[in-house]
All heavy atoms as TSV, in Angstrom:
chain	resi	resn	atom	element	x	y	z
A	1	MET	N	N	161.616	136.181	212.326
A	1	MET	CA	C	161.249	136.354	210.918
A	1	MET	C	C	160.734	137.759	210.699
A	1	MET	O	O	161.106	138.446	209.791
A	1	MET	CB	C	160.287	135.278	210.513
A	1	MET	CG	C	159.666	135.489	209.206
A	1	MET	SD	S	158.591	134.141	208.609
A	1	MET	CE	C	158.228	133.194	210.017
A	2	ASN	N	N	159.712	138.206	211.494
A	2	ASN	CA	C	159.150	139.516	211.278
A	2	ASN	C	C	160.007	140.626	211.895
A	2	ASN	O	O	159.650	141.803	211.755
A	2	ASN	CB	C	157.764	139.578	211.906
A	2	ASN	CG	C	156.752	138.748	211.066
A	2	ASN	OD1	O	156.899	138.647	209.876
A	2	ASN	ND2	N	155.736	138.208	211.682
A	3	ASN	N	N	161.132	140.309	212.479
A	3	ASN	CA	C	161.985	141.345	213.044
A	3	ASN	C	C	162.867	141.975	211.976
A	3	ASN	O	O	163.476	143.042	212.231
A	3	ASN	CB	C	162.897	140.719	214.132
A	3	ASN	CG	C	162.113	140.245	215.309
A	3	ASN	OD1	O	161.012	140.721	215.512
A	3	ASN	ND2	N	162.620	139.262	216.036
A	4	ASP	N	N	162.955	141.372	210.802
A	4	ASP	CA	C	163.788	141.919	209.701
A	4	ASP	C	C	163.009	143.072	209.055
A	4	ASP	O	O	161.850	142.903	208.651
A	4	ASP	CB	C	164.031	140.831	208.679
A	4	ASP	CG	C	165.121	141.161	207.685
A	4	ASP	OD1	O	165.160	142.390	207.323
A	4	ASP	OD2	O	165.921	140.370	207.290
A	5	THR	N	N	163.579	144.228	209.089
A	5	THR	CA	C	162.911	145.419	208.582
A	5	THR	C	C	162.990	145.604	207.071
A	5	THR	O	O	162.370	146.532	206.502
A	5	THR	CB	C	163.452	146.691	209.246
A	5	THR	OG1	O	164.834	146.786	208.982
A	5	THR	CG2	C	163.199	146.614	210.784
A	6	ARG	N	N	163.732	144.782	206.355
A	6	ARG	CA	C	163.819	144.942	204.909
A	6	ARG	C	C	162.491	144.486	204.285
A	6	ARG	O	O	161.914	143.443	204.603
A	6	ARG	CB	C	164.940	144.029	204.372
A	6	ARG	CG	C	166.319	144.495	204.831
A	6	ARG	CD	C	167.393	143.587	204.366
A	6	ARG	NE	N	167.240	142.302	205.112
A	6	ARG	CZ	C	168.065	141.241	204.935
A	6	ARG	NH1	N	169.014	141.235	204.005
A	6	ARG	NH2	N	167.874	140.153	205.625
A	7	ASP	N	N	161.947	145.347	203.419
A	7	ASP	CA	C	160.651	145.070	202.838
A	7	ASP	C	C	160.770	144.230	201.554
A	7	ASP	O	O	159.777	143.858	200.954
A	7	ASP	CB	C	159.889	146.332	202.549
A	7	ASP	CG	C	160.527	147.260	201.530
A	7	ASP	OD1	O	161.648	146.931	201.040
A	7	ASP	OD2	O	159.963	148.256	201.167
A	8	ASP	N	N	161.986	143.850	201.158
A	8	ASP	CA	C	162.136	143.132	199.916
A	8	ASP	C	C	162.348	141.634	200.161
A	8	ASP	O	O	162.556	140.866	199.226
A	8	ASP	CB	C	163.294	143.643	199.119
A	8	ASP	CG	C	164.680	143.626	199.851
A	8	ASP	OD1	O	164.624	143.482	201.112
A	8	ASP	OD2	O	165.683	143.723	199.215
A	9	ILE	N	N	162.207	141.169	201.379
A	9	ILE	CA	C	162.349	139.746	201.719
A	9	ILE	C	C	161.053	139.279	202.359
A	9	ILE	O	O	160.673	139.763	203.439
A	9	ILE	CB	C	163.537	139.454	202.660
A	9	ILE	CG1	C	164.823	139.844	201.964
A	9	ILE	CG2	C	163.565	137.969	203.038
A	9	ILE	CD1	C	166.055	139.759	202.840
A	10	ILE	N	N	160.361	138.348	201.725
A	10	ILE	CA	C	159.168	137.774	202.237
A	10	ILE	C	C	159.326	136.227	202.139
A	10	ILE	O	O	159.610	135.710	201.043
A	10	ILE	CB	C	157.934	138.223	201.444
A	10	ILE	CG1	C	157.820	139.744	201.539
A	10	ILE	CG2	C	156.691	137.555	201.939
A	10	ILE	CD1	C	156.783	140.336	200.607
A	11	ILE	N	N	159.070	135.529	203.206
A	11	ILE	CA	C	159.233	134.090	203.178
A	11	ILE	C	C	157.872	133.423	203.476
A	11	ILE	O	O	157.209	133.787	204.479
A	11	ILE	CB	C	160.282	133.607	204.202
A	11	ILE	CG1	C	161.622	134.187	203.830
A	11	ILE	CG2	C	160.275	132.031	204.245
A	11	ILE	CD1	C	162.697	133.913	204.842
A	12	ASN	N	N	157.415	132.632	202.619
A	12	ASN	CA	C	156.170	131.842	202.722
A	12	ASN	C	C	156.447	130.432	202.272
A	12	ASN	O	O	157.484	130.162	201.694
A	12	ASN	CB	C	155.028	132.438	201.869
A	12	ASN	CG	C	154.592	133.778	202.443
A	12	ASN	OD1	O	153.982	133.817	203.537
A	12	ASN	ND2	N	154.795	134.827	201.699
A	13	ALA	N	N	155.508	129.539	202.522
A	13	ALA	CA	C	155.551	128.183	201.979
A	13	ALA	C	C	154.258	127.924	201.289
A	13	ALA	O	O	153.239	128.552	201.603
A	13	ALA	CB	C	155.732	127.161	203.156
A	14	CYS	N	N	154.305	127.026	200.302
A	14	CYS	CA	C	153.026	126.687	199.615
A	14	CYS	C	C	153.036	125.222	199.188
A	14	CYS	O	O	154.073	124.568	199.089
A	14	CYS	CB	C	152.858	127.626	198.423
A	14	CYS	SG	S	153.943	127.338	197.040
A	15	CYS	N	N	151.803	124.769	198.884
A	15	CYS	CA	C	151.586	123.458	198.286
A	15	CYS	C	C	150.843	123.673	196.980
A	15	CYS	O	O	149.780	124.287	196.987
A	15	CYS	CB	C	150.739	122.648	199.288
A	15	CYS	SG	S	150.372	121.030	198.596
A	16	PRO	N	N	151.368	123.182	195.881
A	16	PRO	CA	C	150.675	123.350	194.628
A	16	PRO	C	C	149.452	122.508	194.478
A	16	PRO	O	O	148.647	122.683	193.604
A	16	PRO	CB	C	151.746	122.972	193.581
A	16	PRO	CG	C	152.633	122.020	194.285
A	16	PRO	CD	C	152.630	122.451	195.739
A	17	GLY	N	N	149.335	121.510	195.378
A	17	GLY	CA	C	148.193	120.575	195.265
A	17	GLY	C	C	148.608	119.297	194.522
A	17	GLY	O	O	149.802	119.095	194.197
A	18	PHE	N	N	147.693	118.476	194.221
A	18	PHE	CA	C	147.877	117.200	193.567
A	18	PHE	C	C	147.849	117.484	192.063
A	18	PHE	O	O	146.761	117.645	191.472
A	18	PHE	CB	C	146.772	116.200	193.994
A	18	PHE	CG	C	147.064	114.757	193.645
A	18	PHE	CD1	C	148.353	114.267	193.636
A	18	PHE	CD2	C	146.029	113.916	193.395
A	18	PHE	CE1	C	148.628	112.920	193.316
A	18	PHE	CE2	C	146.227	112.568	193.123
A	18	PHE	CZ	C	147.575	112.088	193.079
A	19	VAL	N	N	149.000	117.546	191.435
A	19	VAL	CA	C	149.171	118.026	190.044
A	19	VAL	C	C	149.456	116.808	189.156
A	19	VAL	O	O	150.158	115.867	189.538
A	19	VAL	CB	C	150.285	119.076	189.954
A	19	VAL	CG1	C	150.460	119.571	188.580
A	19	VAL	CG2	C	149.988	120.237	190.905
A	20	GLN	N	N	149.001	116.932	187.910
A	20	GLN	CA	C	149.184	115.916	186.913
A	20	GLN	C	C	150.638	115.970	186.396
A	20	GLN	O	O	150.987	116.621	185.445
A	20	GLN	CB	C	148.289	116.130	185.678
A	20	GLN	CG	C	146.864	116.050	185.983
A	20	GLN	CD	C	146.032	116.525	184.839
A	20	GLN	OE1	O	146.476	116.734	183.723
A	20	GLN	NE2	N	144.769	116.755	185.061
A	21	THR	N	N	151.563	115.244	187.076
A	21	THR	CA	C	152.968	115.204	186.737
A	21	THR	C	C	153.463	113.755	186.846
A	21	THR	O	O	152.716	112.875	187.252
A	21	THR	CB	C	153.826	116.052	187.718
A	21	THR	OG1	O	153.759	115.534	189.038
A	21	THR	CG2	C	153.389	117.533	187.688
A	22	ASP	N	N	154.693	113.560	186.423
A	22	ASP	CA	C	155.307	112.225	186.518
A	22	ASP	C	C	155.288	111.747	187.996
A	22	ASP	O	O	155.121	110.591	188.304
A	22	ASP	CB	C	156.691	112.194	186.034
A	22	ASP	CG	C	156.784	112.347	184.526
A	22	ASP	OD1	O	155.755	112.182	183.797
A	22	ASP	OD2	O	157.851	112.659	183.989
A	23	MET	N	N	155.535	112.713	188.929
A	23	MET	CA	C	155.556	112.407	190.369
A	23	MET	C	C	154.224	111.788	190.873
A	23	MET	O	O	154.241	110.986	191.760
A	23	MET	CB	C	155.904	113.642	191.184
A	23	MET	CG	C	156.223	113.358	192.566
A	23	MET	SD	S	156.815	114.904	193.299
A	23	MET	CE	C	157.337	114.330	194.880
A	24	SER	N	N	153.116	112.214	190.239
A	24	SER	CA	C	151.839	111.722	190.725
A	24	SER	C	C	151.261	110.665	189.730
A	24	SER	O	O	150.064	110.320	189.770
A	24	SER	CB	C	150.786	112.864	190.805
A	24	SER	OG	O	150.509	113.356	189.525
A	25	SER	N	N	152.119	110.196	188.874
A	25	SER	CA	C	151.703	109.256	187.778
A	25	SER	C	C	150.546	109.813	186.982
A	25	SER	O	O	149.665	109.105	186.535
A	25	SER	CB	C	151.322	107.883	188.362
A	25	SER	OG	O	152.423	107.286	189.036
A	26	HIS	N	N	150.546	111.145	186.890
A	26	HIS	CA	C	149.514	111.954	186.111
A	26	HIS	C	C	148.095	111.625	186.591
A	26	HIS	O	O	147.165	111.665	185.839
A	26	HIS	CB	C	149.656	111.597	184.600
A	26	HIS	CG	C	150.993	111.996	184.060
A	26	HIS	ND1	N	151.324	113.273	183.713
A	26	HIS	CD2	C	152.140	111.284	183.955
A	26	HIS	CE1	C	152.561	113.315	183.305
A	26	HIS	NE2	N	153.138	112.151	183.434
A	27	LYS	N	N	147.979	111.402	187.932
A	27	LYS	CA	C	146.630	111.139	188.507
A	27	LYS	C	C	146.035	112.378	189.220
A	27	LYS	O	O	144.903	112.329	189.656
A	27	LYS	CB	C	146.758	110.016	189.509
A	27	LYS	CG	C	147.082	108.686	188.854
A	27	LYS	CD	C	147.226	107.598	189.864
A	27	LYS	CE	C	147.658	106.282	189.111
A	27	LYS	NZ	N	147.833	105.190	190.080
A	28	GLY	N	N	146.791	113.453	189.336
A	28	GLY	CA	C	146.246	114.646	190.002
A	28	GLY	C	C	145.204	115.324	189.211
A	28	GLY	O	O	145.206	115.280	187.969
A	29	PRO	N	N	144.264	115.996	189.906
A	29	PRO	CA	C	143.175	116.732	189.195
A	29	PRO	C	C	143.624	118.036	188.638
A	29	PRO	O	O	142.985	118.586	187.727
A	29	PRO	CB	C	142.124	116.902	190.285
A	29	PRO	CG	C	142.898	116.900	191.533
A	29	PRO	CD	C	144.029	115.957	191.347
A	30	LYS	N	N	144.777	118.597	189.125
A	30	LYS	CA	C	145.241	119.883	188.634
A	30	LYS	C	C	146.177	119.749	187.473
A	30	LYS	O	O	147.048	118.841	187.445
A	30	LYS	CB	C	145.926	120.674	189.731
A	30	LYS	CG	C	145.021	121.195	190.798
A	30	LYS	CD	C	145.851	122.072	191.742
A	30	LYS	CE	C	144.969	122.760	192.753
A	30	LYS	NZ	N	145.750	123.676	193.631
A	31	THR	N	N	146.059	120.687	186.506
A	31	THR	CA	C	147.078	120.740	185.453
A	31	THR	C	C	148.331	121.384	185.985
A	31	THR	O	O	148.314	121.979	187.138
A	31	THR	CB	C	146.533	121.607	184.256
A	31	THR	OG1	O	146.420	122.966	184.720
A	31	THR	CG2	C	145.256	121.053	183.724
A	32	ILE	N	N	149.424	121.312	185.255
A	32	ILE	CA	C	150.668	121.986	185.687
A	32	ILE	C	C	150.453	123.469	185.825
A	32	ILE	O	O	150.920	124.088	186.757
A	32	ILE	CB	C	151.825	121.611	184.697
A	32	ILE	CG1	C	152.130	120.135	184.774
A	32	ILE	CG2	C	153.033	122.487	184.967
A	32	ILE	CD1	C	153.029	119.644	183.711
A	33	GLN	N	N	149.744	124.009	184.967
A	33	GLN	CA	C	149.446	125.508	184.923
A	33	GLN	C	C	148.609	125.840	186.232
A	33	GLN	O	O	148.934	126.826	186.884
A	33	GLN	CB	C	148.669	125.914	183.727
A	33	GLN	CG	C	149.518	125.881	182.426
A	33	GLN	CD	C	149.592	124.514	181.841
A	33	GLN	OE1	O	148.971	123.498	182.259
A	33	GLN	NE2	N	150.437	124.384	180.828
A	34	GLU	N	N	147.634	125.025	186.604
A	34	GLU	CA	C	146.883	125.295	187.752
A	34	GLU	C	C	147.735	125.122	189.052
A	34	GLU	O	O	147.610	125.890	190.029
A	34	GLU	CB	C	145.677	124.336	187.856
A	34	GLU	CG	C	144.615	124.634	186.775
A	34	GLU	CD	C	143.596	123.524	186.720
A	34	GLU	OE1	O	143.882	122.350	187.000
A	34	GLU	OE2	O	142.443	123.874	186.293
A	35	GLY	N	N	148.648	124.140	189.042
A	35	GLY	CA	C	149.509	123.936	190.144
A	35	GLY	C	C	150.528	125.031	190.346
A	35	GLY	O	O	150.995	125.250	191.476
A	36	ALA	N	N	150.788	125.732	189.275
A	36	ALA	CA	C	151.835	126.825	189.311
A	36	ALA	C	C	151.255	128.141	189.829
A	36	ALA	O	O	152.012	129.052	190.184
A	36	ALA	CB	C	152.375	127.077	187.965
A	37	VAL	N	N	149.928	128.262	189.944
A	37	VAL	CA	C	149.311	129.537	190.278
A	37	VAL	C	C	149.784	130.081	191.628
A	37	VAL	O	O	150.236	131.244	191.775
A	37	VAL	CB	C	147.748	129.439	190.248
A	37	VAL	CG1	C	147.115	130.715	190.834
A	37	VAL	CG2	C	147.318	129.217	188.856
A	38	THR	N	N	149.737	129.258	192.706
A	38	THR	CA	C	150.154	129.797	194.030
A	38	THR	C	C	151.614	130.071	194.089
A	38	THR	O	O	151.995	131.134	194.597
A	38	THR	CB	C	149.723	128.791	195.137
A	38	THR	OG1	O	148.267	128.688	195.079
A	38	THR	CG2	C	150.127	129.242	196.527
A	39	PRO	N	N	152.531	129.208	193.645
A	39	PRO	CA	C	153.942	129.566	193.669
A	39	PRO	C	C	154.274	130.826	192.907
A	39	PRO	O	O	155.039	131.683	193.355
A	39	PRO	CB	C	154.675	128.358	193.065
A	39	PRO	CG	C	153.764	127.213	193.265
A	39	PRO	CD	C	152.365	127.824	193.184
A	40	VAL	N	N	153.653	131.035	191.766
A	40	VAL	CA	C	153.867	132.262	190.971
A	40	VAL	C	C	153.319	133.474	191.679
A	40	VAL	O	O	153.916	134.540	191.764
A	40	VAL	CB	C	153.287	132.169	189.519
A	40	VAL	CG1	C	153.369	133.463	188.780
A	40	VAL	CG2	C	154.046	131.062	188.757
A	41	TYR	N	N	152.155	133.345	192.258
A	41	TYR	CA	C	151.541	134.408	193.071
A	41	TYR	C	C	152.513	134.843	194.184
A	41	TYR	O	O	152.727	136.074	194.367
A	41	TYR	CB	C	150.203	133.949	193.639
A	41	TYR	CG	C	149.694	134.743	194.773
A	41	TYR	CD1	C	149.140	136.020	194.565
A	41	TYR	CD2	C	149.717	134.271	196.101
A	41	TYR	CE1	C	148.669	136.759	195.627
A	41	TYR	CE2	C	149.212	134.977	197.166
A	41	TYR	CZ	C	148.676	136.251	196.899
A	41	TYR	OH	O	148.199	136.990	197.991
A	42	LEU	N	N	153.082	133.887	194.880
A	42	LEU	CA	C	153.949	134.214	195.970
A	42	LEU	C	C	155.317	134.828	195.459
A	42	LEU	O	O	155.829	135.758	196.058
A	42	LEU	CB	C	154.276	132.991	196.830
A	42	LEU	CG	C	153.093	132.475	197.661
A	42	LEU	CD1	C	153.423	131.146	198.309
A	42	LEU	CD2	C	152.722	133.500	198.701
A	43	ALA	N	N	155.759	134.329	194.328
A	43	ALA	CA	C	157.007	134.857	193.752
A	43	ALA	C	C	156.873	136.313	193.312
A	43	ALA	O	O	157.839	137.041	193.285
A	43	ALA	CB	C	157.455	133.978	192.638
A	44	LEU	N	N	155.670	136.704	192.960
A	44	LEU	CA	C	155.462	138.043	192.400
A	44	LEU	C	C	154.863	139.004	193.407
A	44	LEU	O	O	154.461	140.151	193.021
A	44	LEU	CB	C	154.587	137.939	191.158
A	44	LEU	CG	C	155.170	137.146	190.032
A	44	LEU	CD1	C	154.157	137.062	188.828
A	44	LEU	CD2	C	156.481	137.715	189.593
A	45	LEU	N	N	154.861	138.676	194.705
A	45	LEU	CA	C	154.373	139.609	195.659
A	45	LEU	C	C	155.216	140.862	195.659
A	45	LEU	O	O	156.470	140.805	195.593
A	45	LEU	CB	C	154.415	139.026	197.094
A	45	LEU	CG	C	153.401	137.950	197.402
A	45	LEU	CD1	C	153.657	137.319	198.766
A	45	LEU	CD2	C	151.964	138.514	197.347
A	46	PRO	N	N	154.623	142.039	195.744
A	46	PRO	CA	C	155.460	143.293	195.663
A	46	PRO	C	C	156.154	143.578	196.968
A	46	PRO	O	O	155.754	143.100	198.049
A	46	PRO	CB	C	154.335	144.361	195.405
A	46	PRO	CG	C	153.100	143.804	195.965
A	46	PRO	CD	C	153.178	142.316	195.802
A	47	ALA	N	N	157.183	144.355	196.896
A	47	ALA	CA	C	157.939	144.770	198.091
A	47	ALA	C	C	156.954	145.492	198.987
A	47	ALA	O	O	156.060	146.197	198.584
A	47	ALA	CB	C	159.063	145.721	197.713
A	48	GLY	N	N	157.124	145.302	200.303
A	48	GLY	CA	C	156.316	145.922	201.265
A	48	GLY	C	C	155.052	145.183	201.645
A	48	GLY	O	O	154.237	145.564	202.452
A	49	THR	N	N	154.871	143.989	201.033
A	49	THR	CA	C	153.726	143.160	201.322
A	49	THR	C	C	153.720	142.753	202.799
A	49	THR	O	O	154.743	142.349	203.319
A	49	THR	CB	C	153.719	141.898	200.423
A	49	THR	OG1	O	153.579	142.295	199.085
A	49	THR	CG2	C	152.612	140.970	200.828
A	50	THR	N	N	152.621	142.883	203.468
A	50	THR	CA	C	152.486	142.523	204.873
A	50	THR	C	C	151.743	141.221	205.045
A	50	THR	O	O	151.844	140.599	206.071
A	50	THR	CB	C	151.800	143.633	205.716
A	50	THR	OG1	O	150.502	143.834	205.155
A	50	THR	CG2	C	152.622	144.915	205.651
A	51	SER	N	N	150.979	140.814	204.029
A	51	SER	CA	C	150.297	139.512	204.119
A	51	SER	C	C	150.092	139.036	202.685
A	51	SER	O	O	149.671	139.815	201.811
A	51	SER	CB	C	148.938	139.686	204.829
A	51	SER	OG	O	148.281	138.443	204.879
A	52	PRO	N	N	150.434	137.758	202.417
A	52	PRO	CA	C	150.921	136.798	203.319
A	52	PRO	C	C	152.434	137.019	203.619
A	52	PRO	O	O	153.198	137.420	202.746
A	52	PRO	CB	C	150.726	135.467	202.588
A	52	PRO	CG	C	150.780	135.830	201.118
A	52	PRO	CD	C	150.228	137.286	201.032
A	53	LYS	N	N	152.781	136.737	204.818
A	53	LYS	CA	C	154.230	136.847	205.254
A	53	LYS	C	C	154.428	135.837	206.350
A	53	LYS	O	O	153.829	135.954	207.412
A	53	LYS	CB	C	154.477	138.245	205.714
A	53	LYS	CG	C	155.972	138.559	205.935
A	53	LYS	CD	C	156.210	140.000	206.238
A	53	LYS	CE	C	157.667	140.285	206.349
A	53	LYS	NZ	N	157.937	141.730	206.636
A	54	GLY	N	N	155.249	134.829	206.114
A	54	GLY	CA	C	155.524	133.814	207.039
A	54	GLY	C	C	154.335	132.789	207.197
A	54	GLY	O	O	154.143	132.220	208.207
A	55	ASN	N	N	153.629	132.628	206.087
A	55	ASN	CA	C	152.427	131.744	206.091
A	55	ASN	C	C	152.617	130.601	205.180
A	55	ASN	O	O	153.491	130.469	204.353
A	55	ASN	CB	C	151.191	132.574	205.658
A	55	ASN	CG	C	150.871	133.655	206.576
A	55	ASN	OD1	O	151.026	134.810	206.231
A	55	ASN	ND2	N	150.383	133.335	207.803
A	56	PHE	N	N	151.691	129.599	205.282
A	56	PHE	CA	C	151.560	128.489	204.390
A	56	PHE	C	C	150.344	128.728	203.531
A	56	PHE	O	O	149.252	129.001	204.100
A	56	PHE	CB	C	151.435	127.167	205.198
A	56	PHE	CG	C	151.137	125.958	204.363
A	56	PHE	CD1	C	152.108	125.423	203.540
A	56	PHE	CD2	C	149.819	125.450	204.324
A	56	PHE	CE1	C	151.812	124.320	202.776
A	56	PHE	CE2	C	149.578	124.336	203.508
A	56	PHE	CZ	C	150.516	123.784	202.749
A	57	LEU	N	N	150.448	128.586	202.232
A	57	LEU	CA	C	149.311	128.850	201.285
A	57	LEU	C	C	149.059	127.631	200.420
A	57	LEU	O	O	150.001	126.929	200.014
A	57	LEU	CB	C	149.614	130.031	200.425
A	57	LEU	CG	C	149.513	131.394	201.076
A	57	LEU	CD1	C	150.798	131.778	201.787
A	57	LEU	CD2	C	149.138	132.449	200.108
A	58	SER	N	N	147.846	127.466	200.079
A	58	SER	CA	C	147.366	126.483	199.092
A	58	SER	C	C	146.249	127.167	198.379
A	58	SER	O	O	145.379	127.796	199.011
A	58	SER	CB	C	146.949	125.188	199.736
A	58	SER	OG	O	146.560	124.280	198.803
A	59	ASP	N	N	146.189	127.055	197.044
A	59	ASP	CA	C	145.128	127.742	196.263
A	59	ASP	C	C	145.110	129.210	196.545
A	59	ASP	O	O	144.009	129.809	196.677
A	59	ASP	CB	C	143.764	127.084	196.460
A	59	ASP	CG	C	143.767	125.638	195.930
A	59	ASP	OD1	O	144.396	125.329	194.898
A	59	ASP	OD2	O	143.127	124.774	196.570
A	60	CYS	N	N	146.243	129.841	196.756
A	60	CYS	CA	C	146.426	131.287	197.042
A	60	CYS	C	C	145.678	131.724	198.245
A	60	CYS	O	O	145.281	132.903	198.418
A	60	CYS	CB	C	145.938	132.129	195.816
A	60	CYS	SG	S	146.953	131.910	194.349
A	61	THR	N	N	145.457	130.781	199.197
A	61	THR	CA	C	144.775	131.048	200.462
A	61	THR	C	C	145.641	130.623	201.627
A	61	THR	O	O	146.251	129.518	201.609
A	61	THR	CB	C	143.427	130.264	200.505
A	61	THR	OG1	O	142.656	130.592	199.380
A	61	THR	CG2	C	142.660	130.605	201.762
A	62	ILE	N	N	145.744	131.467	202.647
A	62	ILE	CA	C	146.467	131.126	203.842
A	62	ILE	C	C	145.778	129.982	204.569
A	62	ILE	O	O	144.618	130.018	204.837
A	62	ILE	CB	C	146.654	132.329	204.768
A	62	ILE	CG1	C	147.456	133.410	204.112
A	62	ILE	CG2	C	147.284	131.960	206.100
A	62	ILE	CD1	C	147.489	134.776	204.876
A	63	LYS	N	N	146.590	128.936	204.890
A	63	LYS	CA	C	146.028	127.769	205.565
A	63	LYS	C	C	146.733	127.610	206.913
A	63	LYS	O	O	147.879	128.034	207.102
A	63	LYS	CB	C	146.307	126.501	204.711
A	63	LYS	CG	C	145.798	126.571	203.305
A	63	LYS	CD	C	144.292	126.462	203.298
A	63	LYS	CE	C	143.820	126.447	201.846
A	63	LYS	NZ	N	142.372	126.400	201.706
A	64	ASN	N	N	146.097	126.955	207.829
A	64	ASN	CA	C	146.711	126.597	209.126
A	64	ASN	C	C	147.668	125.440	208.910
A	64	ASN	O	O	147.341	124.515	208.163
A	64	ASN	CB	C	145.636	126.197	210.144
A	64	ASN	CG	C	144.822	127.366	210.630
A	64	ASN	OD1	O	145.332	128.493	210.687
A	64	ASN	ND2	N	143.607	127.136	210.956
A	65	TRP	N	N	148.843	125.520	209.480
A	65	TRP	CA	C	149.853	124.488	209.368
A	65	TRP	C	C	150.075	123.803	210.728
A	65	TRP	O	O	150.445	124.462	211.653
A	65	TRP	CB	C	151.120	125.073	208.840
A	65	TRP	CG	C	152.261	124.081	208.669
A	65	TRP	CD1	C	153.264	123.880	209.487
A	65	TRP	CD2	C	152.416	123.170	207.587
A	65	TRP	NE1	N	154.089	122.935	209.033
A	65	TRP	CE2	C	153.592	122.454	207.825
A	65	TRP	CE3	C	151.690	122.934	206.439
A	65	TRP	CZ2	C	154.060	121.502	206.981
A	65	TRP	CZ3	C	152.203	121.951	205.567
A	65	TRP	CH2	C	153.369	121.231	205.846
A	66	GLY	N	N	149.783	122.531	210.771
A	66	GLY	CA	C	150.116	121.816	212.027
A	66	GLY	C	C	149.068	121.747	212.982
A	66	GLY	O	O	148.232	121.916	213.575
């Protein structure tokens, strides 16, 4: 993954958290807007970003996975 020298491709994973949607029967503590913060943050990372890169994030914070 880090062997690719193109600076315009960054791959990360994220969890929006427990969001008030039909999927959670509207029981989550986060609004849809709050749940969208981390995915939007990752989608808008500028070219050349070195971190986060190849990480799992929740609440815009890198988390350990596994």
